[in-house]
Structure formats: structure tokens, C-alpha cells
C-alpha positions, 0 to 999 in steps of 0.5 A: 500500500502506498504510504503517501499520495502527492497531488499536483494541480497545474494549469499552463505551467509545464516548466514549474511542473518539471521542477516539481517532479525533479524535486520529488525524484531527488527527495525519493533518492534521499529519503527512500519513501513509497509514494504515488504522484497524482497530476491534475492539468486543470484543462491546461492548454499545454497538452500535458500527458502523464505516463505511469510506469508500473515498474521502472523502464529506464530513460528509453523504456517509457517511449513504448507507452506512447501512441506513435501515430501522434508524432513524426519525431520525439524530443526526449529530455532526462528529468534531471537536466537543466539547459537553455538549449534552443529546441527549435534549432535542434529540430531543424538540425535533426530534419536537415541532416535527415538523422534517425537519432540526434544526440546532443552533447555538452562540453565537460571539463574536469581537473585531475588534482595530481600531477600526471606522469607519462612514461614508455613501455620500458618504464622510462620517464617521458613527461610530467603534467601538473594537474591537467584539465581533461575535456570531453563531449558527454551525453547531455540527456537530450535526444531527437528520435524518429518514429521508426527508432521509437518503434524499436523500444519494447515495453521493458527496462531500456536506457537511452545508450542501449537504444542508441547502440541497437539503432547503430547496429541496425544501420540507423543514421545518428548525428551529433548536436553540440550544445553551446548554451547553458547545461547542468545536471541536477541529479543530486540534492546538492546540485539541485540546490546549487541550481536553485541558488544560481537561478535566484541570483539571475532574477 
């Protein structure tokens, strides 16, 4: 039996609803309580639809619950992502390149807090780099998928990297869309609080 019901009435407030659901998700990870979420859209004009997973389906598995007749392509955004991405530009890129999947990537840098020693296979010294910065493009958690790719998803647990690998093996065209706008992962309580603080400082 569910111990807590969280009821969320909303009207034309998609962004606020996303923030609310993110908060609930973070609280679940921290306190590990049983709950259900009930959302009332109050005749909202934003066409909000809620998918109820009876069991966790991963970042891609819930796509199997969508009516494929309602769209030609789908934009998927992970629930713990905040970004100023231009979604219209992403859509144009996806269509003009005739991609089956468009993966957005974010530039990510981190500093190794130690000196890095390079040496050859005979253990002879080559060089020393003090606290180098490493940069890579990482999955940003935002994707565009054609309907044909969505049809590959079965109603069981499946993360997006698994779907991408499956589509690649089947010969689907996959393009990369680099993000130059603000992007942040708020998947922990600390990161979430820092993001709230950042947004308050902007206002």
C-alpha cells in the first residue's frame, strides 16, 4: 500500500511542473519513501500527458507507452537536466541532416588534482603534467528520435545508450548536436540546490 499520495494541480505551467517532479525524484533518492504522484492539468492548454510506469523502464523504456501515430519525431529530455538549449534549432538540425537519432552533447571539463606522469613501455620517464584539465563531449540527456527508432523500444527496462547502440547496429543514421548554451545536471540534492541558488541570483 502506498504510504503517501502527492497531488499536483497545474494549469499552463509545464516548466514549474518539471521542477516539481525533479524535486520529488531527488527527495525519493534521499529519503527512500513509497509514494504515488497524482497530476491534475486543470484543462491546461499545454497538452500535458502523464505516463505511469508500473515498474521502472529506464530513460528509453517509457517511449513504448506512447501512441506513435501522434508524432513524426520525439524530443526526449532526462528529468534531471537543466539547459537553455534552443529546441527549435535542434529540430531543424535533426530534419536537415535527415538523422534517425540526434544526440546532443555538452562540453565537460574536469581537473585531475595530481600531477600526471607519462612514461614508455620500458618504464622510462617521458613527461610530467601538473594537474591537467581533461575535456570531453558527454551525453547531455537530450535526444531527437524518429518514429521508426521509437518503434524499436519494447515495453521493458531500456536506457537511452542501449537504444542508441541497437539503432547503430541496425544501420540507423545518428548525428551529433553540440550544445553551446547553458547545461547542468541536477541529479543530486546538492546540485539541485546549487541550481536553485544560481537561478535566484539571475532574477
